[in-house]
C-alpha positions in Angstrom: 3.4 86.8 -14.7 4.2 90.0 -12.9 5.8 92.5 -15.3 8.2 95.1 -14.1 10.8 97.6 -15.3 13.9 98.8 -13.3 16.6 101.4 -13.2 19.2 102.6 -10.8 19.9 106.2 -9.7 23.4 107.5 -9.6 23.4 107.3 -5.8 22.7 103.6 -6.0 19.0 103.5 -5.2 17.5 100.6 -7.2 14.0 101.3 -8.4 11.4 98.8 -9.8 8.2 99.8 -11.4 5.1 97.5 -11.8 2.4 99.1 -13.9 -1.2 98.0 -13.2 -3.7 100.4 -14.8 -6.7 98.3 -13.5 -6.3 99.9 -10.0 -6.9 103.5 -8.9 -4.1 103.5 -6.4 -0.3 103.8 -6.3 1.9 102.1 -3.8 5.4 102.6 -2.7 7.5 100.0 -0.9 11.0 100.8 0.4 13.1 97.9 1.6 16.2 98.8 3.6 19.0 96.2 3.8 19.2 96.3 7.6 17.7 94.0 10.2 18.5 92.9 13.7 21.4 90.7 12.5 23.2 94.0 11.7 23.1 95.3 15.3 25.9 95.6 17.9 25.4 92.7 20.4 25.5 95.3 23.2 23.0 97.5 21.4 20.2 95.3 20.2 16.7 96.2 19.2 17.9 99.2 17.1 16.5 98.1 13.8 13.1 97.7 15.3 13.5 101.0 17.2 14.2 102.7 13.9 11.0 101.3 12.4 9.3 103.5 14.9 11.6 106.5 14.8 11.2 106.8 11.0 7.6 108.0 11.7 8.8 110.6 14.3 9.6 113.4 12.0 12.3 114.0 9.3 14.6 116.9 8.7 12.0 119.0 6.9 8.7 117.4 7.9 7.8 117.3 11.6 5.0 114.8 11.2 5.0 112.0 8.7 1.4 110.7 9.1 -0.6 114.0 8.8 0.3 115.0 5.2 0.0 111.4 4.0 -3.5 111.1 5.5 -4.5 114.5 4.0 -3.5 113.0 0.6 -5.8 110.0 1.3 -2.9 107.7 2.1 -2.0 105.1 4.7 1.2 103.4 5.7 2.9 100.8 7.8 6.2 99.0 8.3 7.9 95.9 9.7 11.3 94.8 10.8 12.8 91.3 10.6 16.2 89.7 11.4 17.3 90.7 7.8 15.4 93.7 6.5 13.3 96.8 7.5 10.4 97.4 5.1 8.2 100.6 4.8 5.1 100.8 2.6 2.4 103.2 1.8 -0.7 103.5 -0.4 -2.1 106.7 -2.0 -4.6 107.6 -4.6 -2.6 107.5 -7.9 -2.9 111.2 -8.5 -1.2 111.9 -5.1 1.8 109.7 -5.7 4.3 112.6 -5.4 3.3 113.1 -1.8 4.7 109.6 -1.1 7.9 110.5 -2.9 8.2 113.7 -0.9 7.7 112.0 2.5 9.9 108.9 1.8 12.8 110.9 0.3 12.9 113.4 3.2 13.2 110.8 5.9 15.8 108.9 3.9 17.8 112.2 3.7 17.8 112.6 7.4 15.6 112.3 10.5 14.9 115.2 12.7 16.8 113.5 15.6 14.5 115.1 18.1 15.1 114.1 21.7 11.4 114.2 22.5 10.6 111.8 19.5 13.3 109.4 20.7 11.8 109.4 24.2 8.3 108.8 22.9 9.4 105.9 20.6 11.6 104.5 23.3 8.6 104.2 25.6 6.5 102.7 22.8 9.1 100.0 22.1 9.7 99.2 25.8 5.9 98.8 26.3 5.8 96.5 23.2 8.7 94.5 24.7 6.8 94.0 27.9 3.3 93.4 26.5 4.3 91.0 23.6 7.4 89.3 25.0 7.4 89.4 28.8 3.8 89.6 30.0 2.1 87.3 27.5 2.0 83.5 27.9 4.8 81.9 25.9 5.8 85.4 24.7 9.4 84.9 25.7 9.8 81.7 23.7 12.0 83.3 21.0 14.0 85.1 23.7 14.9 81.6 25.0 15.0 79.5 21.8 17.2 81.8 19.7 20.2 81.8 22.0 19.7 78.1 22.5 20.0 77.4 18.8 22.5 80.1 17.8 25.7 80.6 19.8 27.6 82.9 17.4 25.4 84.2 14.6 23.4 87.4 15.4 20.1 85.5 14.9 20.7 84.6 18.5 18.7 87.6 19.6 15.1 88.4 18.7 14.2 91.4 16.5 12.8 93.2 19.6 16.3 92.9 21.1 18.1 90.9 23.8 16.8 93.0 26.7 14.9 96.2 27.5 18.1 97.8 28.9 19.6 98.1 25.4 16.7 100.4 24.4 16.5 102.2 27.7 20.2 103.1 27.3 20.1 104.1 23.7 21.6 107.6 23.2 21.1 110.1 20.4 24.7 109.4 19.3 23.8 105.7 19.0 20.7 106.6 17.0 22.5 108.9 14.6 25.3 106.4 14.1 22.9 103.6 13.2 20.9 105.8 10.8 23.8 107.0 8.8 25.3 103.5 8.6 22.1 101.8 7.2 19.5 104.3 5.9 21.2 105.0 2.6 20.0 105.1 -1.0 22.6 102.5 -1.9 21.2 100.2 0.8 17.6 100.5 -0.3 15.2 99.1 -2.9 12.2 101.1 -4.0 9.2 99.6 -5.7 6.5 101.7 -7.1 3.4 99.9 -8.3 -0.2 100.4 -9.4 -1.7 103.1 -11.7 1.7 104.6 -12.5 3.9 105.0 -15.6 7.6 104.1 -15.9 8.6 107.6 -17.1 6.6 109.2 -14.4 8.4 107.2 -11.7 11.8 107.9 -13.3 11.1 111.7 -13.1 9.8 111.6 -9.5 12.7 109.3 -8.5 15.3 111.7 -9.9 13.6 114.7 -8.5 13.1 113.5 -4.9 15.7 110.7 -4.3 18.4 111.7 -6.8 19.9 114.5 -4.7 20.4 112.2 -1.6 24.1 111.3 -1.4 25.2 107.8 -1.2 27.7 106.7 1.4 30.3 104.1 1.4 29.0 100.8 2.8 31.4 98.3 4.4 31.1 94.6 3.6 28.7 92.8 6.0 30.8 90.5 8.2 28.6 88.2 10.3 29.9 85.4 12.4 28.8 82.1 10.9 27.1 79.6 13.1 29.2 76.4 13.5 27.6 73.1 12.6 25.8 71.8 15.7 27.3 68.6 17.0 24.9 67.6 19.8 21.3 68.0 21.0 20.6 71.0 23.2 17.8 71.0 25.8 16.5 73.9 27.9 13.7 73.7 30.4 11.8 76.8 31.6 8.8 77.2 33.9 6.2 80.0 33.8 2.6 80.8 34.5 1.1 79.5 31.2 -2.1 77.5 30.4 -0.3 74.3 29.4 3.0 72.6 28.9 4.5 73.3 25.5 7.2 71.7 23.4 9.4 73.5 20.9 11.9 71.6 18.8 14.1 73.5 16.3 16.6 72.2 13.8 19.1 74.2 11.7 18.3 74.4 8.0 19.5 76.2 4.9 19.0 79.9 4.3 16.6 81.5 1.8 19.0 81.4 -1.1 20.1 77.8 -0.8 19.1 75.3 -3.4 17.7 73.0 -0.7 15.5 75.7 1.0 12.3 74.7 -0.8 12.7 71.0 0.1 13.1 71.9 3.7 10.1 74.2 3.5 7.9 71.5 1.9 9.1 69.0 4.5 7.7 71.3 7.2 4.4 71.5 5.3 4.1 67.8 4.9 4.6 67.3 8.6 2.0 69.8 9.8 0.1 71.9 7.2 -3.6 71.4 7.7 -5.6 68.9 9.6 -4.8 66.1 7.2 -1.0 66.4 7.9 0.9 63.7 9.7 1.5 65.5 13.0 -2.1 66.7 13.4 -3.7 63.4 12.4 -1.5 61.2 14.6 -0.6 63.4 17.6 -3.7 65.6 18.0 -6.6 63.5 16.5 -5.6 59.9 17.0 -3.3 59.7 20.1 -4.5 62.9 21.7 -1.0 63.8 23.0 -1.1 67.4 21.8 -4.0 69.8 21.8 -2.3 71.7 19.0 0.8 71.3 16.9 2.4 73.0 13.9 5.7 73.4 12.1 7.2 76.2 10.1 10.5 77.5 8.8 11.9 80.9 9.7 12.8 81.7 6.1 15.8 83.8 6.9 18.6 84.9 4.5 21.3 83.1 6.5 20.8 79.5 7.7 17.5 79.4 9.6 15.4 77.0 11.6 12.7 74.4 11.0 10.5 74.5 14.1 7.9 72.2 15.5 5.8 73.5 18.3 2.8 72.2 20.2 0.9 72.4 23.4 0.7 69.1 25.3 -2.5 67.6 26.7 -2.7 67.7 30.5 -1.3 64.6 32.2 1.3 63.9 29.5 5.0 64.5 30.1 6.9 66.7 27.7 9.6 64.1 27.3 6.9 61.5 26.3 5.3 63.9 23.9 8.7 64.5 22.2 9.3 60.8 21.9 6.0 60.4 20.1 6.9 63.3 17.8 10.3 61.7 17.1 8.6 58.4 16.1 6.7 60.2 13.3 9.8 62.0 12.2 11.8 58.8 12.1 9.2 57.2 9.8 9.1 60.3 7.6 12.9 60.1 7.3 12.8 56.4 6.5 10.0 56.4 3.9 9.9 60.0 2.7 6.7 61.6 1.6 4.1 60.0 -0.6 3.4 61.4 -4.0 0.0 62.5 -2.8 1.5 64.4 0.2 4.0 66.1 -2.0 1.5 67.1 -4.6 -0.8 68.4 -1.9 1.7 70.7 -0.3 2.9 72.0 -3.7 -0.7 72.9 -4.6 -1.0 74.6 -1.3 2.2 76.6 -1.9 1.0 77.6 -5.4 -2.4 78.8 -3.9 -0.5 80.8 -1.3 1.8 82.5 -3.8 -1.0 83.3 -6.2 -3.3 84.6 -3.5 -0.4 86.6 -2.0 0.0 88.5 -5.3 -3.6 89.5 -5.8 -3.2 92.8 -4.0 -0.9 95.3 -5.7 0.7 96.2 -2.4 1.7 92.6 -1.9 3.1 92.5 -5.4 5.3 95.5 -4.7 6.5 94.0 -1.4 7.3 90.6 -3.0 9.1 92.2 -5.9 11.2 94.3 -3.4 12.0 91.1 -1.4 12.9 89.1 -4.5 15.2 91.9 -5.7 16.8 92.0 -2.2 17.4 88.2 -2.4 19.3 88.8 -5.6 16.8 87.9 -8.3 13.8 90.2 -8.9 12.3 87.7 -11.2 12.0 85.2 -8.3 8.5 86.7 -7.9 7.7 84.9 -11.2 9.9 81.8 -10.9 9.5 80.7 -7.3 6.7 78.3 -8.0 8.7 76.7 -10.8 11.5 76.0 -8.2 8.9 74.5 -5.8 7.5 72.3 -8.5 10.9 70.8 -9.2 11.3 69.4 -5.7 11.1 65.6 -5.8 10.4 63.0 -3.2 14.1 62.1 -3.2 15.0 65.7 -2.6 12.6 65.8 0.4 14.0 62.6 1.9 17.6 63.7 1.4 17.2 67.2 2.8 15.0 66.1 5.7 17.6 63.5 6.7 20.3 66.1 6.8 18.2 68.5 8.9 16.0 66.4 11.3 18.9 64.8 13.2 19.0 64.6 16.9 22.4 66.2 17.1 21.0 69.1 15.1 18.0 69.6 17.4 17.3 72.4 20.0 14.5 71.5 22.4 12.7 73.9 24.7 10.5 72.3 27.4 8.1 75.0 28.4 6.5 73.8 31.7 3.4 75.3 33.2 3.8 76.2 36.9 1.7 74.1 39.2 -1.4 75.9 40.3 
């Protein structure tokens, strides 16, 4: 059980405190309710650009990293389709340094043209290195718009294209910041060797004066139900042919989410799973294969991906995959399979909460999903999933008319 207390400042900032006197550190995790799904379709990649810009200097502090490092701290951040998350660790007696730094950049960035140019170049280089110049790096640039035709999940977190970042103006940057980086759109978790009253005082002192701003209701286009299978073939200089097959599935808050997630685990988690045993080990059709769920707030994807053994056609490999899925849909999982993946999930959750930083991060995410106590009850929900639930949900998801297939062909040498 992960214990926590919470309070809300007058400006809407929600604060959660998890006391752990067994450690000598304090951690701060600030989750902002903004991700790539909140971007203008003609100005994508901004949420990720801001992850970088937030380290480029705030209104009163020209350099974020230096004072934090002098206080013995370290930090990082990540962006997803749904959220942007910042986190830091400091010795417990230097906690106020973290409050000073985080509150100042929430108040306002410096909006320095030089900082924008520096971070613009960093993001463009990342786009090239990770997505364009790396084998299979552009898979999600292809697969997302294949699967999503209306919802903003149709572009990757990095953005649709480099031009959107190249053309970003200071006006665009300021507009995005003041729409989304607000105390009433953030969740702060402070954890470790801290006290509730201490965190209350520091929160009021440093974050209390930051004004809230009116936030319009999020209005995202819903993705229509897919009615027929979609197939896209691409060719590139990659080591081997690869198959990607993605089906629409419920979002993170849906009651069937865990059944879908466990279905993915049954299919491919570990070397004893169905896909690995039959398609890699026995039939030697794939050299590697895996499945996963995107775990997004809005309806996401269950994806199977694998590299195909030389000499085997991608279409034939897909047929062999479909045979295993058909049998899974017809018979459902065995009790042993279901118990195994539930035990694996429990181990993942427990191990994930060993570090105090992970506890802070998971508490913030649970609160963002609408139930902070989800950090304590998630395993209970997973344990309740039955074989019948798996069979029902998998049958609704793993249908051919719901499938999006990417044949990624290696160019002949």
